[in-house]
N, C-alpha and C positions, 0 to 999 in steps of 0.2 A: 623625323628624318630617317631614312633606310640606313641600316648598319654600314653599308659600303659607301654611302653617298659622299662623305667627306673625302674619302680616298679618291673617288672619281672626280670630285670637284677640284682636288689638287691636280690631278692629271690633266683635267681641262685648262686649268690656269696656267700651266706650264707646259702646255702641248707643243708648242714651237721650240722650246728648249729641249723636249724629248725628241723631237725631230731631228735637230741638229746633232744630239748625242747619238741617235741611231745611226745618222749618216757617217759620223766620225768612227763609230765601232765597226760599222760595215766596211768602210774604207780600210781600216787597219786589218780587218779579218781577209779581205780580198787579197792584200799583199802577201799573207801567209799561204793562200791556196796553192800557188806554184810549187810549194815544198812538199806537197802530198806525194807519198810513194806507196807502191803497192807490194805487198810481201805475203805469200801463203806458205812460208817455211814452217817445217814442223816445229822448229825451236820455239816459234811463238805460241805454241799451245802449252808451254811450260814456264813456270816462274824461273828467274835466272838461277836460283839456288836450289832447284829441284834436284834430288838425288838421281834420278833417272837421267835429266839432261845433263848433269855433271858427269855422269857415267859415260854418256854417249860422246860427250866433248873429250873426256880422256881417252876413249877408244880412238877417236879421230887424231888426237896428238901422238899417240903411240903408233898407230898403224897407218897414218896418212888419211887424206879425204877419202870417204866412201861413196862420193857422188860420181858415178859412172854414167856417161852418156853412150848408149849402144846405138851405133850407126850401121845399118845394113845397106850393102850396095848390091846391085844386080847387074848381071852381064849376060850376053848371048853365049858366051863361052865359058869353059870350066876355069875356075879360079885355082883349082888344084893342080896346076900346071907351072912350069918354070915361067912362062909369059905371064900368067895370071898373078903369080906371086910377085913377079916384078911390078906390075901395075899396083898392087896393094902396097908394096913397099915405098913405091913413090908417093902414094896418097898418105901413108903413114907418116913419112917425114914431113909433109905439108901440115898435117894436122898437129903434129907434135910442136911445131913452131908458132901455133896460134897462142896468143897471149891468154894466160889463164889455164893452160893445159899442163898437167904435171907428167902424164905418161900415156903412150898409146900402145895398146896390145893388138896384134893381128896375126894373120897366118905367117906374115912376113918376120915377126919377132919371135914366134914360138918355135923352138928347135925341132928339126924332123924326128928326133928321138922321142918326143912328147906327141906321138901319133894321135892319142885319144883326145889331147887338149886342142890339138889342131882341128880334129873332126867336129868339136863343139862349135867351132867359128864358121862352119861350112854348112850349107844345105845339103840335103841327100844328093841333089844332082849337080852340086858344086857350082852352080850359077848364082848363088847368093852367098855372101860372106859378111861378117860383122867385124867392126873394129870397136874396141872398148877405149873410151876416151876418159881417162881420169882427170877431174878438174882439180886445181890447186885448192887447198882449203883456206880458212882464214874467216875473220869475222865479216868481211867485205864481200864474200861469195854471193850472198843474196842479191846485192846491188849490182854485181858484175856478171851474174849467170845470163842473163838475156842477150848482153853483148857478146858473151863467149859463144853462145849458140848461134847467134846471127853470123859470126865470123867463121864457124865450122860450116855453116850451111853455104857461105859464099865460097869456101875452098871446093866443096862438092860441086857447086854450080859451075865454077871456073873449069872444072875437070869433066863436067858434063855426065857426072855420075848420077843416075836415079837413086835416091837415098831416102831412107826411113830412119827416124829418129825415135828413141825410147829411153825410159830410164825415169827415176823419181825427179830428177832436175827438170827434165822435159815436161813432166806433168805439172810441176810447180810453175813453171814459166807459162804454160798454157792457161793454168788457173789465174795467174797474175794478169795476163792479157785479157782473159775473159771478164775478170773483175773490173779492169779499167774501161774497156769498152761497154760493158754491160751497165755500169753506173750511169754513164752519160746517156745511153739509150733509155734506160728505165726512167731517169728524171725528166727527159724531154717528153717521153710518152705519158707519164704521170701528170705533167703540166697540162698536155693537150686534154686528157681524159677528165681532169678536174675543171678545166675551162668549159668544157661542154656541159658536164653536170651542173655546176654552179649557174651557168647562163639559164638553163632550163629552169632552175629554182628561184633564182633572184629575178629573172626577166629584164635585167639591166646589165649592161657591161661594167659600169662603175664599180658596184660593190664586188664583182668578180675580180677586177684589177686590183681593188683594195686587199682582198683576201689573198690572192696569189702573191702580191708583193710582200705582205706580212710574213707568210710562211717561207718565202724565198730568202727574205733577210734573215729569218731565224736559222735557216739552214746554212746560210753563209757564216753567220756567227759561230754555230757549232763546229762546222768543218775548218774554220779559220783557227778556232782554239785547238782542234784536233792536230792541225798541222803544226802550230806554234809549239805544241808540246812534243813534237817530234815522233808522234804516232803514225804507224803504216796501215794503210787500208788492206784489209784481207777479205776473204770471201764471207766472213760473218759481219764485220763492221761496214762493208760496202752498203748495208741496208740502212745505215744510220741517216743519210741525206733524205731517202725516200720516206723513211719513218717520220722525220720532222716535218717534212713537207705535207704529208697526208694527214698526219695526226693533228698537226697545228691548225687546221682549217676549222675544226669544230668550235673553238673559241671565237673565231671571226663571225661564223654563221650565227651563233647565239647572240652575239653583241650587235651585229647589224640588223638582225631580225627584230630583237627586242626594241631597238630604237625606233624601227619602222613602225612598230604597233603602238607607239606613244601617240596620244591625241594630237591632231593636226593643229589645234588652235593654241598650242603651247609654243613658245619660242624655241629656236633651234638649241640654244645652250642648255635649256632645262630638259628638252626631249633627249638630247644625248646623255646628259648626266643621269636622268631617271632611268632611261633605257639600259645603259650599260650597268648602272648600279644595281638594277633588278637581277642581272645574271652574273655580276662581278664575283660574288661569293661562290656559286656553284662552279664557275669556270676556273677559279683559283683552286677550288677543292679537287676538282677532276684533273687539273694539271698536276696537283700534288700527288694524287692516287696514281696516275699514269707514271710520273716520276719515281714513285715508290716501287712500282712493278719493275722498273728498269734498275733501280738501285739494288734490288735484291739479287740481281745477277752478279753484283761485285762480290757477293760471298763465295762464287764459284773459285776454284782453284786453277781454272783455264784463263790465262791472261787476256786472250781475245774476247771471252765472254765478259770478263770484268770491264773491258774498254767499252763493249756494246752497252753494257749496264751504266757505266759512268756517263758516256756521251749521249746515251739516249735520254738519260734523266736531264742532262744539261740541256738538250735540245728541246725537251718538253717545256721546261721553264723559260727557255729563250723565246719559244713560240707564244707563250702567254704574254710575256713582256712586249714582244713585238706587235702582237695583236692589240694590247692596250694602247701602245704609242701610236701605231700607224692608223688604227681605226678610228680613235679619238680626233687626230689631226684630220683625217679624210672627212669625217663626218661634219666638219666645220662647213662643208659645202653639200649642197643637196644632191649633187650627181652621184655621190657615194652611197646614198641611201637606196636599198632595194624596195620593190613593190610591197606594200603591207598586206595585200589581199591573201586569204587563205588559198592553200595549193591543195592538190589532189593527195599530197602526203599527209597533210593534216588530217584530211577525212579518213585515209587509210589507217592512221594511227589510232583514231577514235573508235573506229569500227573493230580494230583488234582488241581494244580495251573493253568495248561493249560484249564481244565474244567471250572474253575471260570472266567478265561479271555474270553474264547470263548462263554460262556453262562451266562453272568453276570445277565440278567434279570431273567432267569430261576432259577438261583441259589439263588438270593435274594428272589424269590417268595417261594421257597421251605423252606427257613429259616423262612420266615414270617408265613407260614402255620404251621412250627414247634413251633414258638412262640404262636401262637393261641391256639394250642393243649395243650401247657404247661400251658398257662393261665386258661384254664378249669381245669387242675389238680391242679393249685395252689389254686384255689377256693374251691377245696375239701379237702385240707390238713387240718389236725387236730393237735392241740397242747395238748399233754397228756403225762403222764408217769405212768408206772404200773411195779413196782419192780419185782414182781414174774414172770411177762411175759418176762423179760430179759433172764430167764432160759428156756431151751428146754422143750416141753410138756412131754418128758420122763425122765427129770431130777428127781432124787430122792426127792428132796424138793417139787416140784410141785406134784408128785404122792401122797406124804405123806399129802400134804395140802388137795388135792382132797378127799383122803380117809377120813380124819378127818371131813371135810365139809359134805360128804355124810353119814357117819355113826353117828356123833355126832350133827353136825350143825355149824353154823358160829361161828368164834372165833376172828375175827379182831376186836379189841377194838376201840371205838369212845368215848372219854371222855369229860365230860362238868364239869365246876365248878360253883356252885351256891354261891354267896356271899350276906351276909345280917348281920345286926348287931346281930341277933339271928337265926341261921338256924334251930334251934330245935323249933323255934316258931310254934304253931299249924297251923297257916295259910300258913306258908311256907312249912310245910311238907304236908298239903293237896294239895297245888299246885304241888308239887314234885310227889305225887302219880298220880294226873290227868295226868301230863305230861308224866310220864312213861306208862300209859295206852294208852294215844294217840299216842305215838311213836310206841309202840309195834304194832299198826295197820299198820304201814308202811310195806310194803311187804319186803323190804330188811332187816329189823330189826329182828333178831331171838329172842333176850332176852335182858333185862336190869337188871342192879344190882345197888343198892344204900344202904344207911344206913337203910332204911325201910325193904328191903329184909333181910338184915344181922340180924336185930333184930326180924325178923318174924312177922312183921305187915302185915297182909293179905290185899288183894285188896279190900275186902268188909268191912274193918274197917277204918274208917276215923281217922287219927292220932290225930286230935283236939278233937276227942271224948273220947280218952283215959284219965284215971285219970291223973291229973296233977302230973308231976314228974316220971310217969312210964317209959317214954322213956329215960329220963335222967339216971334213976337207971339201966335200961337195957344196956345202953351205958357203965356205970361204971363197970358192969359185964364182958362186952365184953373186955374193956381194960385190965382187970385183967386177963381174960382166953385167950385172943388172941389179945395182943397189936398191933402186925403187921397188922392184918385185920382192927382193929379200926383206926389206923394212916393212913391207905391207903384210908379211907372214909371221915374223918372229921378232920379239923384242928381249934382247939379253939373255937369251936361253931361259927365260923365266915365263914367258907368255907366248902362246902359239894360237894363231888365228886359223879358224876353219870356216869356209863358206860353202853353203849349200844353195842351190838355184831352185826357185819354185815360180810357179805362174803368178801373175798379179792376182791378188785376192783381197777380200775385205779383212778388216782389223781383227774380227772375231775368228775368221778362218785361220789367219796367221798365228793368233793366240792358240787355237788348237794345235796347230802344226808344230809350234815351238815346244808345247808340252810333250807330243809325241816324240819329237826328236830328242829332247832331254831325257826322256824315259829309257831310251836305248843307249845311254852313255853309261859305260862301265869302265872305270879308270882305278888305278892303284890308290891306296891309301895316301892322303896328303895332296891329291890332285884335284882341283875344282874345275867344273865346267860351267861357264856363265853364258847365257844369251846376251848379245851385245849388237851394236850398229843400229842402223836405222829401223829394222823390222821390230826389234824389241822395244823401241821408243814408241812407234807407231801403234802397237797394241795396247799400250797403256791408256791410250785416249778413251777407250770404251768405258773403262770403269770410271774415269773422270767425268764423262758425260752423264753417267747415271747419278753421281753424287751432286753434279752441278744442277740437274734438273730438280731433284728433291729438295736440296737446301735452298735454292732459289725460290721456288714455288711456295714452300712452307713459310718462308719469312715473308714473301709478298703478300700472301693470304692474311697472315696474322696482322700485319702493318696496316693493310688496307682496310680490314675489318675494324681496327682501332680508329682510323681516321673517319670511317662512317659513323661509328659509335659516337665519337666526339661531335661530328658535324649535325647528326640527326637527334642526338640526345635521347635515343630510344633503343632498348634492347630488341624490341620486336621488330623495328625497321632493320636493325642490323642483322637479326636472324633471317629476315626475309631476303636480305642481300646475298645470303649464302648459296641457296639453290639458284638463284637468278645468275650468279656468276660461275659457279661450279659446273652447271649443266652445259654450257657452251664449251667449256674446256674439256669435259668429259666426251661430248660429241666430236670434238676436233681429234683428240687423241684416239678415240675408238675408230674414227674413219681412217686414220694412219694405220690402225692394226688391221682393219678390214681390207684395205687396198694395198697393204705391204710397204708402207713408207716407214723406214727405220728412224729412230731417234738418233741422229748423227751430230757432227760438229756444228751444223748450221741450224738443225731443227731443235736441238737440245734446249734452246732458249724459249721455244714457242708458248709453253704454259705461262711462264712468268710475263711475257710480253703480251699475250692475250688478256690475262687478267688485269694487268694495268690499263688495257684499252677499253674493254667491256664494262668496267666498273663505272666509267663516266656516265652512260645512259642510266644506270641504276641510281646513281647519285642525284640526277637531275630529276628522277621521278620520285624517289624516296624522300628527299629533303623538303620539309615543309616550306611554304613560301613565307609564312610567319611562324614564329616560335610558339605561338598559342594554339597552331593547328594540332590537335590531338587525334583527330579522326584519320586513321591510316587510309581507310578506303577512299575517304574524300580528297586527301592529299594526292593519292595516286591518279585518280580520275581528273582532278583539276590539273596536276602537272602534265599529264598526257594532253589534255586540252590546250594547255598553254604551250608546251614545248615538243609534243609528239611529233609534229611535222619536221621540226628542226633536228630532232634525234634521228628520224629516218632518213633525213638528207644527209646528215653528217656520216651516217653508217654506210649509206650508198656510195658516198664519195670515198669513204675508207676502203670500201669493197673494190671500187673501181680502180683505186691507186694500188691497192695490194695485189689486184689481179694482173696489173701491169708487170709486177715482178714475175710473173709466170713466163715473161719473155726472156728472162735472164738465161744467158748461156749455162750457167752453172745449175745443174739440176736441183740441188738441195735448196737453193735460194728460190728457185721456181716454185718449189713445193712449199717453201715457207710462205711465200706471197699468197698462193692459192689457198693454203690452209688457214691462214689469217683472215682472208676475206671471207671464207666459209664461216669462221668463228664470229666475225663481226655481224654477218646476217643472222646467224643463229642467235646471237646475243640480243640484238634489238627485238627479234621476234619473241624471245624468251621474256624479256622485260614487258613488252606490251600485251602479252597474253597471261603469263604466269603470276607476275605481281597482282594484278586486278583479281585473278582467280584466288590466290591466296588470301588476300585482304578480304574478299568477299566471303570466304569460309570462316576467317578469323573475326568477322564482324559479330559482336555479341549483341543481341537484342537490346534496344534502349541505350546503346552506347555509340551509335554510328549516325549521329546528327538526326536522330529521330527514325531512322529507317531500320526496319527489321531485316533480319538476314534473307527474308524471302522477297522484299520489296523490289520492284523492278529498278535498274540503274537509272540515274537521273542525269547522266552525261549528255552534254550538248554538242553540237557540230558548229555553233556559232563562234565567231572570232573572239579572240581574247582581247578585252578592252584595252 
């Protein structure tokens, strides 16, 4: 009796119990799906107790919410007139009373004495002006943001103002909407593509329906648990449903095809048991190795990457369980069984294997050249993230941002906090004034804003030269007239906020800019200057991406090789798995370097995910059908003859499914899908060409089933019995 036959017999015996259990779990999961929410907030990239996040939250508590919506309105007339200011004042009042708005700044709220500040809110021709809408802070801002933006847009429509929206909150809301709409589109398109590919391979509708039903059920289970645990979908974890849907197909294909290849003169029960038992072990092992690839991501210190790893692993195991249950139940009926005849993919797999065996040195040389080219690409790869660039160039949020930067100027805030026993001391304020002037000389900085600017202290007036108590008196007046403005700039005379404005740029660029700004700060002893706010938190993601990639991939590789070693019980087979799996990953990362795709918050997981996927084909080829099979070359050729067509088919389905992700509106996800598709195709070709070539060269005369290393390969195109 085959090693897994008793397990499959038990599944067959209780198959209808399993069916009812699957139906119950599916129904329970469906009730949880409406609770799914979308969030791409920067906070989600940090653990709750992370020092950087705590520092950012403390900054918001002390100075108020730093989430500002920049709204630009245009007119045929000049806003810098009494009539224009009156129009803006009326709009300012209406926006202020929108629920969720803390404050609104505009040319109507800035005193005429602060001429420079007013000019920052106007275009050169005066026909475009911006209103700065500060949202109220709080833990529920993420869930309220979209409704606030909708209400703001409604006010502008009612007043018939052509408007443009910008700001980090606007970008996040756009990413949230793209994540929601993109997931539905990708899932629907993936179902269609897989239906077409599976129909061409199985040549019957029954097994196609069974396969899609199994992976759909696994997807529902995974996302139902995701929702039940209160997790929120984001631009990284939105790929989980598609991953489960696409990757889970492999087990169904192998099980259905193995049953179809059983002798027709055997009764259905034994055909199903023998067929599934023949592939049960490899399918379980490949599901485990894929799950390990995902679980390695949980070592990342990025919470969203941890969630991708955890629920990706859960999804892989759910797909295996769903396949076992639904395939076995369905195969009780003949309509679920595919056509048993060999396909052109079987012949293609065998021909690739023959090339590897006949020309091993040439094949290995070609792959060594590929590794060299990939190495050059790897040296060119960059680590960076750029939130607004995740959206297409013609996305409304990007067009609005470009419009505001061209007409008004830079708007992205870069905040610093100055701390001293008395930040209102003359020498501290003198240093602040000099620092602002020095930073304004940096090309990327458009303007700066501090307490000195709000109080109208000119650049030609030294604060320390003013009469004693004048600044304190002016601050008291500001607290009475505009407490929100005062509280946003100073806390208890011990902390002072300074804001510089820069164009939208990537995290690496912001990181360099922060260092340049910090280098120009010269303050008295006992005074500290510290980067704060959103920009400071944003730049820290880059270093976390690097650590996430290295830790996750190294762990995944070590664990997967351990599983291969245990499954094959052979050091040689385990060593052969190393180049077969590292070459596709190197080729993919090298391609990223050559075409300029950076490692960012979405593609940072790509190496670990790919490793978990591509090792499946290697396991099917290297694992001997019987533990007594010691001839590695014979194992590889017989495995390819037996399963090569199925491996090619599942790889093509995976390629098709991941290519559909190229339709995602979020660019990084589109790249993730296309790169993973490339990796899958590279991996199956590597397995079918390189493994036979390596085995052929490693074959010692007299130890390879009687074949000398120069003997012609004996592989056959005949069907597996």
